[in-house]
Structures are given as C-alpha cells and as structure tokens.
N, C-alpha and C positions, 0 to 999 in steps of 0.2 A: 825775624831778619833785621839785621841792623843797618842803619842808615849808612849809605855809600854814596861816593860822588857817582854823578850820572853824566852824560853827554847832552842832557835837555838844556834848551836855552834860556839863559837867565833874562835876557831882553823879552824874550816871550812871556816867561813867568810874570815878570814885573808888569807887562802891559795888560795881562789878564786879571791883576789885582781888582775886584769888582767895585771897590768903593775908591772915588776919586782922591779924596784926601790921603787915605792910607797908601794908595799907589804912589802919589808924589811923596809921601814920608819914606816910603820902601826905595824910590830912586835917589832919594838925599841920603839915606843911609848907606846905600849901595856905594855911592861916590867917597862918602867918609871912609868906610871900611877899605874900599880900594885904595885911597890916598893913604890911610895909616898904615896898612899892612904892605903895601907895594906888591900885593898878589892879585891875580885875576878872579873874579866872581866865579863860582863852579856851583851848580846845583847839587844838593845832597839829598837823595830821595826826590819827593813829589813838591816839597814846600819849604825847604831851607836853602838859602843862599850862603854859601860858606867861603872862606878864604884862606888860604894856606893849609899846612896839615901838621899835626902832631901825634903822638901817642898817648894815648889814655891809659893810665896804669891804675888798676882796681887793687883794693886791699888784699883779695886773694890770689894776686899775681898775674891776673888775666891783662892782656894788652889789646887794645883796639885802636885803629886809625881813627882819628876826629879833625875836625877842621881848627884852624887856630882861633878863628872867631867867626860868627855867621848871624843871620837873622832870618825871621819869616813874617810876612804880612800876614797876620791871623786876624780872623774877623773882628774881635774885641780888642786887639792890642797889636802893636808891632812888637815881637820878641827878639831880643839880642841874645846871642849864646856866646858867653864870655868864657875865659881860659880858667877862671878862678872864682872863688866866693867873694863875698862883699863885705866880710868882717872889716878888713883894713881899710875900706873905702868909706867909712861912714861920714867923714868930713865931705868928700865929693858928693856922696849921695844926698847930704843935707842941702848943697847948693843945685842939685841937679833940676829940681821941680817935680811935677807930679809923675809918680811912678810906682811900681811894686815889684818885689823881687822874690826869685825862687833860689835854690841853690846855686845855679851859675846862670840864670836867665834874668834880665832885665825886661821888664814890660811897660812899653809906653804908649799911651792912649793918643797922644798928639805930639808930634814932633816940634810943633811951633810953641808948644807950652813947656818946653825944657830948655836950658841952657847948652847950646850945642857946644860951647867951648870945654864945658865940664863933661858933657858926654864924650867928646873927643879925649879928654884927659883918662877917663874911665877905659875906654878902647885901647889906648896907648899903652896904659898899665896893663891890662889883660894881655895884649900882644906880647910885651916884655916878657910876663910870667909864662906865658905859653910857651914861647921860644926856649926860654931857661929851662922849663920841665920836659922839653923834648917833644 
C-alpha cells in the first residue's frame, strides 16, 4: 500500500519522537517547511510529515499523489523528502554541513550542525521545482 495522507495529529507525532534532540529538530524543521511552503503539515502514513501535494510521474506512465516536501524523525537521522534530486545542488550541499543523501532524501543527524540558511535554500528550490512539475 502506498503512503497516503491521514487525519493523524502532527503535534502528537512530534511530541512522541523519543529522542529529545531529534524531537526539537523535528519541530524546527516542521516550522521551516510550513514557512517555506505556506502549507499545513499533514501526516502521510505513520511517520512522515508532508506539506502540499503534487503528482509523481513514473517513466512507465504511472502517476501517484505525493507531498511537495516532507520529513520524518527517524532513529538514526531526520530525513527530508524533497521534490527533486541533488545533482544541481552540489554548491549548496557543499555549504550545508554534515549530511548524506539518497535519490530524493536528505539525511541530517543534527540540525544544529548544518547551516539552516542553506537548508532553507534547498527546501525553497525543491518546492519551486515540485510546483513546476505538478
């Protein structure tokens, strides 16, 4: 089953993050994504907080609804789900601070170790690209 928006409470999810630092990071990231997107935070599945919506289009023609951007407070790292890959963001990633990346995921172990202005720029670029793609 694919991840879908739910009616679960975002504040309850954030309050239940077990690690105090990860919980504080999640609240800060939630505020940042709310500010950048202008969209309300919505739970997607059990563990992803998403903002806005767009349509993901696969090479085989399938389409599925997905969030514009989102995040999850995982045990090992806070994961940001962005609308595009990172190839075009090498310069920003070089200035971000400690992180790792997947196809469209940005992993941060500590928010206080990264440059939040650079993070804001990455999120803003991702939101712009996601809205342009639909």
